[in-house]
N, C-alpha and C positions, 0 to 999 in steps of 0.2 A: 321524680321517680329517681327512685336509689339502684342504680344499677351497678354497685359495687358492694364487697365482700360485706358488709356490714346489711345487705339486706338478708341475708343467713341468720335465721334466726338463733340468738344467744351469744352474736359474736362484737365485741365492741371495739372500736380502733382509735386511738391517739397519739399523736405526733408530737414532738419536739425537737425544737432547731437551733440551730447558733449560725446564721447566714453572713456574718463575716468570718466566721471558722469554717465555712463549710462543710457542719458535718451535724448529725442528728440522729432521733432514733423512733423508730417506731412499737409501739405496745400493742399487741393484739389479747385482748380478755377475753376467756370463755371462764366466768366467774361460776356457774353450777358445773364447771366441769366437762372435758371432752374426748372423747377418743383420741388421741394424738399416732401420726405415724411420718417418717419420713423417706424421701430421697435424697442421698449425697452422692454425687457423679461427679463433681470435678475435681481436679487432682490438688488443689491447697485449699481446701477447709478452714472456716478460721468459727468452730463450735462447742455449744456447753451442754451437757444434758442431755446427749443425743439418744446413746444408747439403749437408756430406758424403751425409747421409742418402738422398739424395733421387737419383732412378736418374741415367745420365748422368755421376756423380763417382767417380772411382776408388776408393776406399775401400769394402769390404763389408761388413767384419766389424767391430761392437763389442764393446766388453769388460765395459760396463755403462753403465748410466743413472742420473742421480744427478739426486733431486728435494729440492728445500730450501726452507724461509722465507728471509722476509730481502729479499726484492724481489731487486732488481739486485744487492745486497751479496751476496745468498746463493749469486749465481755464481761466484765468486772461489772459493766453499770446494770447488769441485768438483777445485781441485788436489789437495787431499787423498787423494781416490781415484786421482785420477794416481800420486800417491807411492807410495799401496800396490802398485799395478799396476807399477810400475816396481821396486820392491823385490823383485819376486816374477818379474824379467823377464817381464810378460805384455805385450806391446801388438803395433803394427805394427811390420813388422823393418824398420830401416834400416841404414844402413852405421855410423852411428853408436850404433847402440843402439837400444834400444824404443821407441818412442812410444803410450802408452796412448790407447784412444780409446773419450772418456765423454764424449757429448754430456749436456745438463744444461738444466731446464727450472725457473724458481724462483715462489713466490707471495709475494702480497704478504701480509704477516701484523704488518707494524710496530706497527697502531693496536690490538692488541688486547693488548699487553703492551710490555715495554723496547723501544722503538725501539732504542737505543744496543747492543743485543746480537744479535745475528745468527751464525748458525751460521759457521763457518770450517773453515781446512783440515785442523785438530786434530781437529774434531767430524766431520767426513768421511772424516776416516780412521778414528773409532773405530767409526762407521758401518759401515764395512769389516769391520771387526775382528770387530764382531755379526754378521757377515751369516752364514745358514744355510739349510739347506733347512728346518726346522721352519715352521709354518703360521704365516702374516704376524700379529703380534700389529697389532691393531685400533684405532681411534677417536682419541683424544687422541695420539698416537707420532710419531716421526717428523716429516717434513716436513706433516703434518695437524695439528701439536701448535696451531699456533693460525690454525688453518681455520676462516672463519666463511661462514655463507648468510644471503639475504637484508637485504644492504643498501640497499634503493633510501629507508629512510627512516633512516638512518645509521647507525652501528655498535651504537649503545644498544639498536636493535631487531633486531639481526638476530638469530640464533642458533647454535649449535656445531655445528659438524659436524667432521672429521677425515681417517681414512685409512682405506682399505677394499679388500678384496680379494676375489676370487672365481675359481673355476675349473672347469670344465665338461670332462667327459669326454664325448668326440664317437663313440666306439668306435674299435676297431682299434688300442688303445693313444693314440690321438691326443688332447692334452692343451691346451685353449684356458685360458689364465689372465689374471687380468686386475688393476691397482693402480688406486686413485683418488685421488687429492690434491684434496677438493673445500671449493673456498672461492670459492663463486660469487655472482654480484652476484644471481642471481635465483632462484628459491624451487625446493624439488627435492621432485619429484613420485615417487608410488611409481608407476610405469609400469605396475604391472600395475592399478590402479583407477585412476589420474589424479586422487587425492587427495593432497593437500598433506602432506608428512612434515616438511619443516621450511623456515624460509623468514621472511622479513619479518612482525615482530607490528604488530598495531593499534597505533595512537600511543598510546592509551588504558588499554593491558592492560599490568598488571603481573606477579604470579607468575603460571603457568602453571594453567589452570584444565583439567581436562578436560571434552570434552563442549562445551567454547564454541563454537558456527558459527561466529565473527568473531573468533577470537582471531589468524585469519592475514589482515593487511592484503591479499595477494591481490599481487602484484608485478605480473604485466596489469595488471590491473584500474589499479594506480594510475598507471603508465605513460600511461594515459591522463586522469589526473584533471588537474585545474587544481596542485593541490599535488606531483601527481607531477613533472608537466614541470618545474616551477620547482627542485625542489632534486635530480633527478635528477643532472644533470651534476657538484654537489658531492659527495654521497655515496656515489660508486660506482666512484672511482678505488682499489679493492684488490681487484682480486678477479681470481679464474682457475680450473681446474680442469686440472690436467695428471695422466698417466698413463701406462699402459702396458697392451698386448695383447701377450702371448706367448704359442708356442708351438711345440711340439717337432717341428712338420711342417717337410717340406723344401724350402723357398720360395728363390726367388732374389731382389733386389732390389727389384724393380717390383712382383712381388705381396705379398711384404713391405708395401709401402708401401701398394698399394691395403688391407692386411688395417688398417692403422691407420686408413684415410679410413674405412673401414665401422664399427672400434671408435668410433670418432668419433660415429656419428649414435645410438650411447648418452649422449653427453649430450645429444641433442635427444629422447630419451624422457625423459630425468630431468630435465631442470633447463628452467623454464619463468620467463624468456628465455633462450633459448641463443646462443652464436656473438655478442653483442654486442659494440660496440666498446670497452665497458669489461671485459673478460673476454680475459685470453690464453689460451684452451682450447688446449690442444696434447697430442696424443695419441702416445708413441711404440709404435713392434713389434720385437718380436724374434721371429727363429726362431733355435731352436737345432739344427735340420737332423738330425732322428735317424730321422724316421718319414716314408715318401711318404702324402699327403694332396692333396683334392680341395681349392683354392683357395675353390670356391664354395661349399662345407661350410662353409669356416672362417668367409668373407666374412657366409655370414647367418646365424651366431650369435655374431659378433661383437660386434652392437650388444646383445644380449642381456648377456651377459657380463660385456660395460662398465659396461652399467645397474645389475649387482647388485652390481660392485662401489663404486659410488657410492652406491646403496642403503644398502648397506652400512656406508660411512663415514659416515653419518648416524645409522643404527640401535646404534652402539656407541662414536658419541659421549659427552661426560659432558659436564657444565656445567662451566663454568670463566669465570673473569673476570665473573659477574656477569649471563652470557648463558646463557638455557636450553638443553636439546638435547630432540630428537625422545625420550627416555630418559624426559624431566620430564613431558611430554604425555600418555605411555604409562601413567602410573603412575595 
C-alpha cells in the first residue's frame, strides 16, 4: 500500500544523492501540469520561481517542484529538470517553444559532507529519469541526504534527519499527500505526545543511550540560557524545512495557496521553535485537479498530513557523518 505523496494521482517522485558528500536532490513531477501555490514563512529562504505561484500572477500550472541540497548552489541544478521537460515538449507554451515551470527550494547541507560537491543539472536530470509513482523512498535519500536537526549547539551536537512522506485518503477518492525535507534549526517534536524525537544533544553526551532523560539539550530552554544566547547566532545559519503538500482535488490558485499555508502549520506542530530567522521554511502546494473537494476539509487535515511527513523524515533517517538518528535512540 502506498501511503506517500505518489499516491496522489499525477505525482511522480525521483531521488538522486551522493552519500559520500552527503547531498542530493528530489524532483517532484506533475507532467500534465498542476495548479501551484506556496507558503514561505522562514526568515532565510533559498528559492527560485516562487513569485509566479502567488495569486494575481499569470502562470497557474507548474510541471514540477525541485528540492535540493547544496544551499544556493543547488538552485542552479533546477535547470536539469527544465532540460528533462523541454526534451519532452512539456511546459508553458510560447511562440518560441515550451518553457517548463519548475519552482525550486534548497536546504543548507554544506557543513555535513564535502562542501565542494553540490547537486548539479546532471544530478537533477537523473532524478527526473528516476521519478516514479512507487512509494517514496524515505530517510537519507534525495534532498534529505545531508539533512540534520537541532543545531543550536553546533553541528557536532545535532542529529541526522532526512526525507519523509505521507498520504491520507480523505474519502470520496480525495487524496492529500506530503513530502518534507527536514533540516531544522530546532528540535523535532512528536506532535501526538509533544516529546522530542530528534534535536540538539546535551553537550556532555556521547553515544546515544536509551532512556536518558537529559539526552536532549532542549532548544527552547537553551535559547533562554546565557550560553544559548551567546552561541545561537554562530551555530544556526544552516537550516530549513522545505516540502510539498499535494492533492488530486480541483482547486483554483487562491485555494492552492491557502492549502500551502495550512500545511505549513504542520511545521508549527512538529518543530520547536519553528519559522525562525535562521530557517527558510517553505511549503509548496500542488493540485492535480482530478476530483471535486471541499477546500475546508483539505485545509483541516493539511497540518497533520505535513506533520506526518516531518515525523517520517526523522523515523526513517539513518545515523551518518558521526551524527546519531532517532533510530539509534529507539534501539
